[in-house]
N, C-alpha and C positions, 0 to 999 in steps of 0.2 A: 249394464248399468253405468259403466264409466263413460261411454260415448254419449249417454243422455245427460249425465251430471256435469261434465266438464265442457268448457267452451274451447279448450285447446284442441288442436288437431290430434287425432288418435296416435299417429306415428310419433309426434313429438312427445306426447304424454307417456307413451310406452317406453321411449328412449330414456326419459327422466326417471321413470319408475325402476328401470333396470340398473341405475347407477348405484354403486356400492357405498358412495360417500354421501348420499342424499336420502334422508328418512322421509317417507311420504305417507300421509294418512288422510282418508276421507271420512268425515264425521257428520252426524246430524246437527241440528240447531243447538242441541244441548252439549255437544262435544263428545258424544258417544261414537266409538269407532264402528264404521260400516265397511271399510276396506283399508288395507295397508300393503306396502310393498315388502319384498323379502329383506331389504336392509333394515327396516323397522323391526321386523320379527327377530332377526339375529341380534340386534342391539338389546332388545328387552330380555331375550333368552326364554320367553314363554311360548307355550304351544299356540298354534294358530287359532284353534277353536276357542281358547280361553281369552283371546284378545278382543274378539267381536263383542260389542256391547259395552265395553269398559270405556271410561273417560280417558282420553289420550294423555292428559297431563298427570293423571294419577298413575298411569303405567310408567311414564318417563321418570317420575319423581318418587317411585316407590321406595327407593333407598336413599332419599335425601330430603331435608326439610325444605318446604316449598310454600309456606303459608302466604307470603306477600304476592307471589306470582299467581297463585290459585285465585285469590280475591280479584286480582286484575283481570284474569281470564274470564271468570264468571261474569264480571261486569260487562266485558266486551261481548260475550256470547249473548247476554241478556239484551243488549242493545243491537245485536246483529252487526257489529262493526269489526273492522280489521284489527288484529293484534300482532305485536312483534316484541320479543324479549330474548334476553340471554339467560341460559340455564346451565348451572354447574351440577354435574352428577358423577356418580361412581360406577365404572363399568364392571362387568363380571369378573375381570381379573384385578379388581381393586385399584384401578388407575383413575385419576381425576380426568374428567372429560367435560369440555364446554361445547354447548350447542346454541346456535342461533335459530330460534323457532319463529316461523312466519305463518300466520293464519289468514287466509283470504276467504271472504264470504262468497257464496254462490247464490245468485238471486233467481227467483222464478220469473215468469212472464209479467207479473204484477210488481216486480221490484222488491219482493220480500225475501229476506234471507232464509233459505231452507237447509243449506248444508255449508260445510267448511272444508277447504283443502288446506292441510297443515303440512309444511315442509320444514325439516330441521337439518341444518348444515353444521358439520363439525368445524368449530373455530378454535380448537385446542392449541394448534400451532401458533395462531395469531396472539392468543392470550399469553402463552409462554414467552413469545417474542417481546411483547409489551413489558412483561415482568423483567426480562433480561435487560432491556434498554433502560428501565427505571433504575435497576441496580447499578448499571454502568454510569449513569448520570450522577448517582449518589457518590460513587467512588471518585469521579472526577471533581465533584464539589469539595469533597474532603481534601483531595490533593491540592486544589487551588488555595483553599483556606490555610493550608500548612506552609505554602510557599511565601517568601517575603516579597509581597507586592505592594507598591505605593500607587494608588489611583490618583489621577490628576485631571483637571480641566484648565484650558488656557485660551486666551484671546488669540485669534488666528494671526494677526499681523505682528503684534509686539511680543507675543508669547508670555504675557503677564498672566500668572496663575489666578484663576477664579475659585479653584478648589484644589486642595492637596490633602491626601489621606493622613490621619494621625500617625501611621506607621513611619512616616518620614522623620519624626522626632528621634526615634530609637536608631534609625539608620545613619543620620547625619549629625544629630546633636543640636540643631538649631531650634529655636522656638518656632511654633507654627506660624505666628504672625509675620516673621521675617520672609517667609516664602511668598507672601503676597505683595512685597515691595516691587516696584516697576522693573528694576534692572537686576534683581537678585539672581535669576537663573543665568543670564548672560555673564555676569561678573564672577560666577563660581565655576564656570567651565574651564577645564585645563587649557592654557594658551595654545598648546599643540593641537588640540581637538576642536578649537572654537570655529575655525574657518570651515571645516568639514561639517560640523553640526549645523551651522548657519546656512550652508548650502542646501542641506537636506530640508531644513525648515522653510526656506524661501522658495526653493525650486520644485522639490518633489510633490508637494500637495497640489500643484497645478495639473498633474497628470495621473496621480495615484490616489486611491482612497485610503491607503494605509502604508506605512513603512516602518522599518526597524533600524535604529542607529545605536551604536555603542560608543561611550565616551566616559571621561573621568570628571567627577564633581568633587569640589573641595568640601571636606567635613569640618565641623567646628573645632576639632582637635588638630587641624592643620594637615591631616592626611588626605590622600586622594582615593576615592571609592569608585571602582569601575561599575557602571550600570548599563543595563540594556533598556533602551527607551522604545516601547512599542506604541506607535502613534496612529490614531484613527482620525481621518479628516471628515468633518461634518460640513455638508454643503446645503445651501438653500438657493433654488433657482440658478444653479450653476456656479455660485460664488462660495468660496470657502469662508465660513462664519465662525468656526470653532474647532479646537483640537482637543481630542480626548486621548488618554493613554495610561500606561503603567510604567513605573520605574521598578526595575528588578535588580537586586544586588547579585552580581554574577561572580563574586569572589569564590564562592563555593559551588561553581558551575557543575563540577563532576557529580556531586551528590544530587543536584537538581536534575541533571540529564538522566541519571539512573532511574529516578522516580518517573520522569516523563516517558522514558523508554518502556517501562512496564505498562504505563497507561496506554501508550500507543499499541503495544502488543494486544492488550485487552480490546481496544477499539478495532484493531485489524481482525481479530478472531470474530468479534461480533459482526464486522463487515462481511466476512466470508460466509457466515451463517445466513445473514440477510440476503446476500447475493444468491445463495443456493435456493432459499425459499422463494425469492422473487422469480427465479428462473422456473421453478416448478409451477408457480401460480400463473406465470406468463403463458406457459404451454397450454394449461387448461383453458384460459380465457381465449387464446387464439383459435381453439377448436369450436368455440361457441359463436363468435361474432367477428367478422372480418374488419369492421370499422374499429373495434377496440384493439385489434391486433396492430393496425397501422399507428394508432395513437401511442400504444405501448412501445413500439419500436423507436419512435421519436424520443420518448422519455428515457428509454434504455441508453440511447446514444448520448443524451445529455448527462445521464447519471454516470456513464462510463468515463466521460471526460472529467467530471468533477472528482470521481474517485481517484483517477490517475493523477490529477493535479495535486490533490491533497496528499496522496501517498508519496509522490516524488518530492513534494515540498518538505514534508515531515522527515522522510528518509534522508534527503540531501542535507538538511540542517543537522540532523543527528550525526550522520557519518562525518560531515565536515568538522563538527565540534569535537567528536572523538579523535579524529586525525590530528586536529590542532593540539588537543591536550596530550596526546601520545608524543607528538613531534617535539614538544618543549623538553621533557626529561630525556628523550633519546638523543637530542642534539647536545644536551649537556654532557651525557655519558660519552658520546662519540667524540666530542671536542676535547675531553680530558684523557682519552685513551692514549693519544700520541705523547703528551708530556709524561703520563704515568709509565709508558713503556721506556721512555728515555731515562726517567728516574730509576727504574728498576735495573736497567742496563748499567747505569753509573754505580749503583749500590753493589751490584754483582762484581763489577770491575774492581771497586775498592776492596771488596771482600777477597777477591783473588790476589790482590796486592798484599793484603795482610797475610794470606796463607804463604805467599812466596817469601816475605821478609821474616815471618814468625812461623816457621814450619813446625815448631814444637811448642804448642800453646800449653797453658796451665791445664792440669788434669781435670779440674772442674769444668773449664771452658770446653775441653775436648769432649767431655761427657755430654754437655749441652748440645754440641755440634752433632754428635752421633744421634742423640734423641730427636733432634729436629730434622734429621736426614737432609743435611745441607746440600749434598750432591744432587739429590732428586729435585729439590726446590730450584737449584740453579738451572737444571735442565728443563723443568716443567713450567716455570714462571713465564718465560717468553711465549711458550705455546698457549698458556692460559690467556694471556693478554691478546694474542692473535685471534683466538676463538671468540673472545668478547667483541673484538672489532668486526668479525664476520657476522655475528649475531646482530650488532647494532646496525650494520649496513643493510641486513635483511629487513629489519623493522622499518628503516627509512624508505626502502623500496616499496614496502606495503603501504605506508602512509602516503607516499607520492602517488601510488596507484589509486588509492581511495579518493584523493583530491582530484586526480585526472578524471576519474569516473563521474564524480558529482558535478564538476565544472561550476561550483557555486562562486568561485572567486573570479570568474571571467564574465564577459558580456554574454547575453543569451544567444546572440548570433555573431559569430566571428569565424575567421579562418583557423582551421585546426588540422592537425595531422591525424588522419583516420587510424593509422597504425598504432599511435599512442593509445587511442580509445580501445582498440582491440586488445592490446597488451594489458592494459589496466583491467579490462573485463576478465581476461584469462587469469590474471593474478588473483582477483577476488574469488574466482571459481576454482582456484588451485586445490583446495581441500576436497572438492568433489572429483577432481581428475586423478589425484594420486591413488596408489594401490591401497586396497583394503584386504582384510582376511578372506573375503569371499572372491576377490577377483584381482588381476593385475591392474596397473594404471591404464587410464585411457590416453592413448597417444594423441598429441596435437601436432599437426604438420602445417607449418606456415609457408605459404608460397606467395610472398608479398611482391608486388610489382612496383614500378616507379610511379608514385602518385603525386599530384599537386596538392597544395593546401586547399581545403574546401570550406566554403562558407556554409555553415549549418548550425542547427540547434544541437550542440555537442552533447550536452547531458541527456537529451531525449534520444539521440542516436545511440549513445552508449547503452541506454535502457533496451533499445531494439536488439543490440548485440547480446545483452544479458539474457533476454527472453528466448532468443533463438538458440544460443549455445546451451542454456539450461534445459530446453526441450530436447536437444540432441543428447545430452547426458542422460536424461530420464529414459529416452528410447533405448540407448545402449545398455543402461543398467537393467532395464526390463528384459531385454534380449539375453543378457549374460546370466540372469537368474535361471534361464531355461537351458543353459549350455553347461557341459562338463568343463573342468579345468583344462583338459587337453585341447578341447575345441577352442577355448578362449586363447590358449597359447599358440595354437596353429593359425588361428585367424583372429588376431587381437582387434579390440575396438579402437576405432580411429575417428578423429574429427579433423577435417582438412579445411583450412581457411586460405582462399585465394583472393588477391586483389589485382585489379587491372585498370588502366586508363583507356577510355574508349572515345575516339574522336571520329564521328560519322559525318560525312558530307552528303547533303541531300540536294539533288538537282531540281531547280525550279524553272519551269518552262513558261515563257511569256506568251501572252495571247497573240502578239504580232510576231510574225516570222522574221521581220527585219531586225528585231532586237535579239542580242545574244542571250544564251541561257546563263543563269546565275547559280552559284553554289552556296548553300547555307550550311555552316558547320554547327554540329551539336556535340558538345563535349560533356562527358559524365564519367564518374568512377563507378566501378562494379565490385561488390564484395560478395563472394560465394562461400557459404558455410555448408559443408557436406559431411554427413555421417555415413558409416557403412553398416547401419542397422537393418531392420527388416522392412523398412518403408511403411507406407500406409495405404489403406483401401481408397478407392475412388470416392466412396461416399464420405469418408472422413476428410479427404482433400477438398471436396466441394464446399464443406462447411468450416474449413480451417480458420477463416478470418471472421466468422460470425461472432457477435458478442455473446459471452457466457457459454459458448460451446467448448466442451472439454471431454477428453477420453480418460481423464484421471479420476481416481476415486474421490468421494466427497471429503473435503478437508485438505486435500493436497493441491488442488488447482481451482482457480476461479473461472477459467475460461475467458479471461480478459487480456492475457499477455499478447497473443498474436493479433487480436482485434485492435488493440492500442498501437502495436507496432505498425500495422497497416495504415492507421490514421497518421502516425508520425511520418512515415516514409512517403506516402502518396499525397496526403492532404497538406501537411506542413512543409514538406520539401519538394513537392511536385515531382516525386520520383516514381520508382516502380518496386514492388515487392512480389516476387513470384516463387512458387514452390514446384519442384520437379521431384517426383517420387517413383522409385522402382522397388522390386523385391530385394535389391542389393543395397538400398540406402535412400536417403532423402537429401535434397539440396535446396537451400533457400538463396535466392539471388536478389541482392539489394542494389538498386541503381539510383545514384544521387547526382543530379545535375551539378556541373562545376560552376562555382561562383566566379565573379569578375576579378581580374587583377591578380591571378595566381600564377605561380611559376613551378615547373616540374623540379622536383628535388632529385639528387642523385641517389 
C-alpha cells in the first residue's frame, strides 16, 4: 500500500519511517489514520490496533486543549489543501513537548486529494532556546536601564548637539538648552584632554564606524566629571553625516563592571548552549544534503570569527579595567610601605633610647609595657611590614601579567617579546598549575632560547598560548585522576616550553647556467609546548582543528579554542601550527615568521 500511495522512492520513505525523531502518519481524506510508523505509536502510548481509523489530530491532542488547530485542520482537509502548524502537548512522563506538524496532500491521477502524509518533528529544543534568549534580552534591558547613560546626537563636523538626553541635567547640573549652544561641548572639555578628544573626533571617523574615548567634562558646580563617550559614526554614500553616542559616568566604574561581568557570564553560558545545539543540528543536516553542508561550513567559520572577536573584546576590556582598578590602590599601598617602615624603625629606636635612659619606669607604665608585650612588637613589626611588601609586589606582578596578556594599551601589530607573553599566560594559569589535595603541582619547564622581537598580533598570540597550555593542563588532570599518588610522584606531570630562532637558507637555481645560484633566507621563531600525558588517537588528531570539535563533556568546552588558534597562527600570521602526539605525550609547534627590523636579544 505504501508503494502505491507515496510518490517518494521506497528506500527513502523507509529510511524516514525508521527515524526515532520523526512521527509519520498516512491518513485518508478525512484525516483518519491508515498507517503510522513506530515513533508515532511510541509517542502516543496506545496499542497499534486502536490507532487505525482514529483522526490523527485527536490522538496527538488527547491530553491537551486543541480547539483552534482542530478547526484549521478540518477546514484544510475539507479543501484538500496542505496544512502546517505548531503543537504543544504533554508526553507520557508529563513533560512539555512542542511538535511541528506538516500535512501534504496526495493526489490521484485526476488531481483530486485522496490521502494525506502527515509528518511531525520535535521542536522542543528550539522553543526552549527561544524562551531562554527572550529572558536574556529582558535581563540586559533592565541592566541598561539602570546604568547612568546619556544618549546624544551631534553634527559630524562641528559636534554641535542636535539631541541630548534629559539624564544629563542630573549628571552635570546645566540646563538642557545650554547643551545645544554651538561651542558648549568644546569649551567644557578639560584642557589636558582637549587635543586628544579632538583628534579622535576629527581623525577616527574616517576609518572606523565606532570608537570609545574617555575624558573630563566641567560640571555646573565647578568639578570635573570623568565620562566614557561611546561614539557611533553614521555615513551616507561614504561620507560622515552624523555622530550618535552615549555619555557614561565612570566614577563608580567598579560597580558597573561587576554588573556587566555578570551579564557577560550569562551571555557566555547562553552562547555555549547555542554552540552545542548548533553543532548537533549541523551534524544532522550534513547527513541529508551535501549542498547544505557546504553552506553551513561557511556560516560556521564566519560565526566562529564573530564569537572570538566579541569574546576577546569583552574579556580584554574587562581584564584591563580590573587590572587598572587594582593597580591604583596597590601602588598607593606599595608606595607608602617604605616610609612606614622607616617611621616604625625610628619609633622603635626612640623607644630603645627611652629604655636605656629610663630603665626603671613608673609601675603603671611598666604594667602597660608588659600588657602590650613590647619586646614581641619590637621583633615582629619589621617582619610584618616586610611580608606586606612581599604581598604588594605579588599583586603588582599579577596586574602586570594581566596587562601583558591583554595588550589593550598597545598597537594591534607591533614588536613584542614572546617570552613575556608566555610568562604572563603562565602567571594567569598559576592557580591551575599549583598543587591540589588530589595531586601534586604540575611542573613547568622553561627552555627559552635567544629570540628576536617579533612583529605580531600580541593579544591574539597570547590567546593561542592560553588555549594550548589550558588543553595540556586538562589532559594531565584527566590522566592523573586515573593514577595513584605513588604513580604521580614517581612520574610527575610536566609541561615543557621550548623556544628557538630558526634561520633557513633556501637555494634558488636560475634557468640559465651562466648565472650563479642565489640563497634566500627565511627567519622564524618556533615555540614548542609539550606535555607528558597519554597523547591522543589518530582520529582525534585528524579533527583537532575542526570548528566545534571537542572531546570534553558538554558545558566544559566549546570546540573553538584550537580552531581559532589555527586561524590566528596560519591565516593572520602566515605561520604554522602543528601537533605531534605519541602515547607518551603531545607537542604543539607554533612557527611565526620574523618581522622586519628586529635584533636578537641576549
